[in-house]
N, C-alpha and C positions, 0 to 999 in steps of 0.2 A: 504494500500500500504506500503510495506516495502522493503528496499534496504539494502544490507549488503556487503560492499566492503572488500576484503581480498587480501593477496598476497604481501603486502608491506614488506619492510625489508631494510637491509643494504647491499649495493653492491658496488663493486669498479668501478671506471670510466671505461667505455667500456663494462661493463657487461650488463646482461639482467634480466628482471623480467616480470612475467605475473600477472596482476591484474585480479581478478574476482569480479563480482557483482551479487550476487544472489538476485533475485526479487521474491516477493510474493504479492498476492492480485490483480495482473493484469498480462496481457500477454505482454511481452516486444516486441513481433513481431508486435503489433498493435500501437506502440508509438515510437516517436523519443527518442533515448537514447544518453546520453553524458557522457564523462569523463571531470571533471574539476580538477584543482589543486589550492592549496592556500599556499602561504608563508606568515607568519605573517608580517604585515606591508605593504603588497602588495595587489593589487586587485586580486580577484579570476580570474583565467585564463581558458578559454575553451581550452581543449587539443584536443578532438576529438568528433565527433558525427556521428551517423548513423541514417539514416531516415528509415521510414517504407518500402521504396523501396530499402533498402540496399545501398543507396548512402552514401559515407563517406566523411567527411571533417576533416581537421587537422589544428591545429594551426601552424603558420609558423615555430616556434621553434622546432617542433617535426616531421615535414614532412620528410618522408623517413626513420624515425627511429621507429616510433610507428605505431601500427596497431590496429584498433578497430574492433571487431567482436562480433557476438552473436550466441548463441546456443538456438534456440527457444524451442527445446524439453526439455532442462534443464532450460529454462527461466533464462538464465545467460548471462551477458554481460562480455566481456573480453577486456583487453588492453595489448597487447604484446609490451613491451618496450625493445628496443635494443640500443646499442651504447650509453648507459646512460652517462650523464655528471653531474658534481656537480650541475649545474644550474637546473637540473631536480628534485632536492631535494625539497619535498613539501608533503603536505597531499593531497591525491588523493580521490576525491569523485565521485560516480556515480550519475547521475541525470536522472530522467524520466520526460518527458513532456507528461503528460497523458491528452488525450482529453476527456473531460466530456461534459455533456449537457449544462453546464454553462460556458464552455470555457476550455482553457488549464490550467492545474494545474501542478506545478512543485514539484517534490519530490526529496529529497536527503537522502542518508543514511549516517551512520557514515563513516568517511574517513579511509584511511589506509596510514600510514606514509611510504614514500620512501626516503631513505637517500643514496646519492651517494658520496662516498669518492674519493678524488683525489689521 
């Protein structure tokens, strides 16, 4: 199982970015997928998740601004981020909750840095 996040960068407050997470070794359509973010010195935060039934959940701080989606044919997870704020500055990680015979196993890829300037 491998996950590779990309699409981060430097953007001004109010701007937009789209993050991508390319997956290999498993089919994302069959497992819950999540975006998380981390700021040094703070706890990792769940940003958004999408279930196998395509039901989406968002953290309170990003509701109405971020959208999680996946392209099953490309085996890629996305996070569309709009109306970005300096508080959104963090390293963003994609996470897969892969169901195995021995239970759920979580995988994370390398993150991508998002920096929002005021």
